[in-house]
N, C-alpha and C positions, 0 to 999 in steps of 0.2 A: 514629149520625144520621142525621136526616129530611130528602129529599131533596126539592127543590121544583121540579116540570117548570115552562118556562117556558110561557106562553102562546102558543098556534101565531103573532099579532100582535102589533107593537110599532110605535112611533113609524118604525120603520126599514123596515117593508113595508108601511103603505096608512093614511090619514087614522085607520080605524076606528082602527086599534092605537095612533093618537097620543092618543084620544080626542074627535076632533073632531066624531065621532056619535055617543051615545051611548044603546042600545035601552034601557037601566032605569036610574035614577036610584039614585044609591050612598046607602048604606045607613048613613051614616054621620052623615044628618042626627039620625041617631036614637039618636046617642052625644048630641048638643047637650046642652049646660046648658039649662035652661027660659031664660036669657036669656043670649042670647051677646054675649061683650064687646065696645062698641063703641071698637075700637080705631085709633085716628088717629094719624098720625105730625102732623098740621096743626095740635091742640090748644095752646096755649101750655102748658099747663099740664106734658105729654108733653114737648113741648121745655127746660122748665124742668128736671123732673126730670133730664131724659137729659146735661145743661151737661156733666159730667165728663170725656167724651168731647175736647170742644172743649178744655177746660183742660188736661188731660192735654196733646193735642197744642202749646197755645200756651207753658205752664209748662213743662212737662216731664210726663213719666207717673210717678206715686207707685204705681205694683202694685208695684215691685220689693221697695220698702222694709215698702209695707206686709203684703208676701203674707212676708217673713223676721219679721216679729210673728205673725202667721196659725203661719206652720211652726212658729215656736217653743214657741210656746201647743201646737198638737198633740205635741210631745216632751215638752214637760214634763207633757203628760195621759200617754205611756205608749210613745208610737204609735213605731214601730224606723224607724232609719234612713234604711234603704234606701227603706222608700215603697212595700214591695211586696205583693201578693198570692199565694200560690202554689195551683195547681191542681195535682192528682196527674194528670188523666189528658193522652198525649197526642193525643189524638182528640176535636173539640170543633167548636161552631160559635157565632158569635154575632150580631147586626143589629148595624150602624151607622147613623146619624143625625144632623143638626146641624140647628139653629136652627132648632130647633122652636117655643118657647113663644111663640106671639102670642095663643092660646087662640080661636082662631073657626073658620071652615070650613074655613080651607085647612091648620089643622094635623091636625083631626080626621078630613078626611080622607083622611088618612096610617091612618091608627088598623085601618081593615079591612084591607086588605092588605097593610100589615104582619106583623099578628098571623096572618095566612095563610102568607105568604112566609118567617115567621121562626119558622115551628112548631116546637119541638124545639130549639130553639137552648139555650146555657146561659146566656147574658146579652144586656145590651145596654148600646152604649156611643151615650152624645149628646155630640158633636162641636160642642163651641160656642154659646152663646148658648140655654142652658133655657132663661130665663124673659126675656122681651123687657114694658116696653121698659129698666127697669132695674133688677132681680135680684131685686126684692124681696120676702121672706119670702112675704109677704103673699098673693101672687099665686100659690105651686107648687099648694096646693090644684084651682084651678081650671086651670091652667094646663100641672102634671106630673102629677101621681097620679090625677085624675080623667080623663083622653087616658089613661092606659095601666095603668088600674088590670087591665085583664084578661092585660096579660104578666106570666106566671107565673112571669119569676125572675127577677135582681134586675138593676139598670139603676147604671150608672155613670157617670161623668161628666167633662171639662176644663172648663171655664168659659173664657167668651168675653169678648167688649169689654164686652158689655151686663152680663152679670151682673157685675162690677167696676164697674159704677155706683153698685152698694151697698157697696162696699167690700168684694162679697163674702162678706158674712154670709149671707144668704139662703143660698146656696149649699153655708157652710160646714158652718150647721145643720143643711140637710136631705140633704148626702151624706156629712158627716164626722161627721157630730154634736155638734161643735163649736159653742158659743154664744159668741161674743168678738168684739166690738164693737176690729180690730185699724187705726183712723182714730184721732184724726187725721193727714193727709198731711205728711211731715216736709219743706214747700220752706223753703228757707233765701236769706237777701239781701235787698237795703231794696226789692223788689216781695214780698218773700214772702206780704205780710201780703193782698195781692188772691188770689190761687189759694187762701190760709186762707180771704176773705172769701165768697169763690164757689161754695168746694166742699161739694158736696152730700154732708154724714154718712150712713152704713149709719140704715139703717130701724129699726124696733122689732123686734121679732122675740116671736112671740106664740106658746109653744110647747105650749100644749095646744092651740089650733087645728093647727098641725101636725102632734102628737100624733093628735089627734081627723080630720083628713086619710089620714094614713099608715092608722092602723086601718081608715078607711069603705073605701077603694080599693083599697088596697098591703098590708094586714096579712096575707096568709097566711108562710107561714115561708119558704118556696120564694122571695119577694120580696125579702127583707131583706138588704140587704150594708151594712157600713159603708167605705166607702175611706179607705184612709192618710190623703189630704190632697190637694189642687188639683192638684197630679203624683203619678203613682204607674204603679207598672207590674204586668203582671200577667203571671208567669211559670206559663210552662207545658214538658214535657219537650220539646215539637216547635216552640213559638215563642214570641219573650216581649215581650208588647206593652204600649207604652211610650205614655204620655200624659202632654203636658208642659202646661203653663199659661203662657200668653203674652201676659195681662194686658190692659190697653185699646189699644197701640199694636203689639206685636208681640213682643216681645223677651224673654230672661229674664234674672233677677237671677245673681249671679256665684253662686250658693248653689246654685241646684239645674242651672245650665249644670252647677256642677263634680259632682252630683248625677249629670245624662246622660252626662257622660263615664263615668262609676266603671259604670250601669246596664247603657250597653253595652256593655261588653266581652263577651268574650270568643266563643266559637265560634257559641253558637246564636243561629240568624236571627231577626229580631225587623225589627218594624213599630210603625211611629210613628204616633200621635194625637196631633193639635195645633187648637191653635183659631186660628191663621192655617195656610192652605198656603204651600208652597215653592212651586208652581209653581202659577197660575193666572191666565187670560187670556193665554196666552202672555209670563207673563213671568215669572222667576227673582225670589222675595223668600227670600233665604236666612235670616234670622232672625236679631238680632243676638242676643250674647250680652255680658252686661256684664261689662268685661273683658276681650275681647279674641274671637275667635272668629265663629262663624257652627253654627246648628243644620244647618243643610244640611252645612257640612263635618262632621261629626260623623258624619252620614246617610250620605256617600260614603265616608266611609272606610273602606274594604276589609279592615280590622280589626275594624270593628263589627259586616259581614252583616247592613244593611240588605236588606230585601225589595220595602217598600210603605212610602208618607212617605201619609198619608190627613188634610187636613184639613177643618174647617169653615167658616165666616164670610163664604162668597160665593153663594148663593143657588140653586145648580144643580148639575150634574155636570159633570166633565170628568176627561179621565185622558189623564197622559203619559209613557209607557215611554223615561224616558230612561236612555240609553249612558253608561254612567261610563267612566273612560281606561283602565282596567284591562279593557274588554269587559265587565262586567256594565251589567244594565237591574235598574235600579231603577221602578218603580210611583207615580207622583205621582200623587194623589190628591183631589178636590176633590167631599165630600160633604156639602151646606150643604142641600139642596131638603127638608129635612122637616119645613115646615111653615111658616116665615114667607112674604113674598112672594119674586115670584122675579127672577131677575137675569137678564137678557139675556145670549143667547149669542149670539146674530147681529151683536154687537160683539168678540167674536172675528177677529182676525185670519186669515191664511191662517198657518198653524204655521209657527216657524221653529225649535223648541225640537224639535218632532217633526215627522217629514214628515207632514205632513196627511193621506195613507193611514193614517197609524199612531192620530192623533189620536181620543178619541172624548169627545165633551158630549149634556149631554141637560138637556134638550129639542133637537133638532136646529133649527140656524140659521134656517132658513128658518119653523119653528112658534113661536120664536122672535119672529122678524120681523112672521109674520102676528098674533099676540096682542098683542104692540105696535101696529100699526097698527091693529084695529080697539079698541083702547085710548085713544088719540089721537084716531080718529074718532069717537070717543063724547065726550071730551072737552075737543073744540076745536067739537064741532058741524060737522065736515066727513065724516062718515061715505063719500061718493060719492070723494072725492078719496084719501081715506087709508088703507081699510079694504081690504087684499089677503088672497085665498083662501091657504090654505099653498101651491096647487101656484103662483103667483104669486109668492108670497112666495122659496119656493124658487126660482125661475127668476131672480128677482131678485141672490140670495143668490149662486148658480151664476154668471155676468155678470159680478157684482164682485170676487167671490174672485175667478173662476177656478178655484173645482174641480169635484170632483163628491159630488152633491148623497146626504145620505144615504139620502134616499127619492127615486128615481127615479117618474118621468114619460112617459106615452107620447104627451099630447096632442100633435098640433101647435103648431106656436111657441115651445115649451115652453124652449126654449135661447135666442130670443131676446125676452127682457119687455118689455113696453108702457113704453112712455114715463113712463105715471104711476106702473107698477110702479117704474121706473128711479129716478123721484124721490124716492117714500116711502122705500125702503130708504135712499136718500143723505140723507136729509134725518134718518130714523132712526139714524142710525151703523155701516150698515155698510161695512167699508172697502171701499176700491175698488185691488187689485191689488197684496193685499197690506199697504197702508200703513195703519198705523193710524186716522188722521183722515181724511175724506172731504174732498176739495178745497173746497165751498161750504157754504154752508147748512147746517146741523147742530141738529136740535132734542137737550133735553137726555136721553137716555136714562139711559147709565151712568153720568157724573159730575155727574149733579142729586143735589142735597143727598138726602140717606136720606127727610129728613120731606115731601120732594116725589117722589123717586123712589120709593118703596114706593104711597103712591096710587097712581100711575102703576100697580103693576104688583101692585096686587095684587084679586081678583077675587074671586064666590063662585060661577062657573058652569063647570061642567068645558068645554076640558080643564085641571087646575089645574099638571100637569107640576112635582108634586112626586118624589120620588126617595130610594129608602133604600138601604144596604148589605145583602147577607147573606155572609156570609166563614166556610167551611170549612173545615177544618184537619185535617190528618192527620199521620203524622210523614214522609209525600213531599210533598205539597204542601200552598199554600194558594190557592182556589179564592174569589174574589170575584166578586160578580153585583150591578149596579146593576136595581133594581127601581122601577117607575112607581107613583106612585099620578095617576090621574088624577082620579077621584071619579064616575070611570062606575061601573054597579053590574056592570056584566058584566067589569070589571075585578080587580074586590074579593077572588072568591078565586083568582084565576087571574092574577096581575098581572105585565105585560110585562115580561118581560127584555130591557133595553135594552143592557147592555155587561153582559163578561164575559172573563175572563182568569183562566189560571192560572198558580200561580207554583211550580217546583219547590225544596223544601225541604232537598234535596242535594243 
């Protein structure tokens, strides 16, 4: 396995390491297509195409029923019931990133550092939302095949809610070589006509266009792979990696739950990859299973020997080392910073799920607040009021949360931020003394509907605060490293390592 040495600086050591000042521009601009997609959630057409999320939450998520039809089609084709890919080597490496496919500069900024840090890996996994906004097959050439054309190994994926807005048709065609329209959704009852009328059905698939994109961008023999289904397992002598499909709202159907329990059995260490994280923003989201039970109950069961659970969906990096009742530690990780707009970390309260000094996030809360303050200053045309430097923002976060910041400053007055900094931190959502909401006026940051929040949190200049993981596996250990993608040319060949944890497998 190829080892990658982290850069000497990262966001925890300096502002330069965070990418606030770039010595050279990123070369990712040279990878962009001739016309960068003008993606905006404020377009009525984009909102209308994404309506299935609202329909699923109002009338019930039909993902379970649609998935059963798709899985039945895969099994009729001859796919083994275990949905498992077998690899013979006990030592291997892979890259993992989530929420990739907006097709804009923030996605392409991840590519050069990914190719360097993931050198020598055996495969890559995309955890959630391969294609925005609606998973259409027609978007794969520019938002999947082109960006990762130089990654030499196979790519597997678990779908996110956005991939489901197309009824999973594009995802199944590209990753499972299955062209099946598994809709319409089976609502019943006196009002069933309404969701049936409003539901966006699967788009059309042009097999020739997708085949040409594959040949042009990812046509090498070593890049090819067909995964068994929307959920799957990769079994190796040292670790079993299990990927689950959480649909639109985060649940598993009964059949997938039964499969997950079966594939989780045995003494072999296991790692879960899920479209929805089980711990995120200091909150526990165990993942319901149709018919009873939760995903996290399966993960926590000592008979199943899980060592980590990694989820996408939230567009940043978080890690919670949670201790179980029987004394084990399971690493719960959020890895959704692979290309889409950034979700704030400064709104995460002082953690109670784990001790604050054990919690890790990227970007740091202070950098997140500084970035959002600049965005709001520009958006409201009040830069003198809102804009905070990273140092001012770090001081405000420390003051409001009562925590030791990830990056220290020696400047005088750091411990007591100005009134303006405290005001900005309050209205932009930094909790006070661990409480989840400030007591007074709060501008929308985290709870704002996505179609507006993404506009505030998407920008085209470094630092981008994107991230991805490299995981190295031996018979003895699993090593997880989180690398930053700042967009700076200085960080592309040696991306900053923002977090690292080693997990014993024996």
